[in-house]
N, C-alpha and C positions, 0 to 999 in steps of 0.2 A: 476511565475507564480502562478496564485492561483488555489483553489483545482479543481471548475469545468474544467479551464482548465489543469491541471491534468487529469481529469477523461476524457475528451473530447479526448485525444492525447493517453493514455492509448485502449480506443477503438479505436481509428484509426490505432495506431501500433496492437494491439493485439486481440483485441476484440472478432473476429472471434473465433481464436485457444483458446480463453478464453473460452466463452461461451461451446468452443465443452469440451473443457478438465473436466468441471464442476468444480461446487460450492464442495467438498468436496478435488478434485484434488490442487485446489487453495488453500484451508485453509492450507493444506500439504503443500505446498513453501511456503505461508506467514511465517509458522511455523520455517522452514530451515532458513529462512531468518532473522528472527528472532534471531535464533541461531548465525548466522554467524555474526549479528549486536551486540550481547551481545561479543562475542568472538574479534570482532575487537576493541570496547570500551576500553574493558579489555589489549588487548595486541595489539593492532594495532597502526597504522600510521595514522595520521589526513585525508590522502589522502584514505586508507582504511573504515575510518570510514564513510568520506561521501558517499564512493561508495555504503559501505551497508544502508545507510539511507536512498539512492535513491532504492536501491533493495526493501526496507521494503515498502515505501509510495510507490510504483509501483503496487507491490502483493496489498496491501491494495485499492489502487484505483480500482483494478482490481475487488478484490472480491466484491467491494461495487458496481461495475455499474453491476454482476453478478446478484448481490441480487436487486436491482433496487433502492439501499438506494446512499444519495450524500453524500459527508465526509462533503459541509457545511451543509445538515441536521443534522449529525452526531455529530457537535462540536457544533452545537446551544447551548444546553442544558449551555456549559461552557458559554457562552454570558448573556444568559437568568437565569440561577442560578447555577452558582458552585457549585460543590459540595465539 
């Protein structure tokens, strides 16, 4: 799955609910998932780590959708002029 497909899937599955929740709440959920990923990286199994990476990607895609930003657009600077 590429980034465009990820964003499309998240919009199809959760877009209406995500927009109703709004950006501030989505940022809070993303932050919570990042914390869960950090814990899984430190102490979790590979299965838990894969699960949490998926959750973070899903919430990041949801936030980008709400903001009208594509993840491809966000990553382009790493192609053009990596920091």
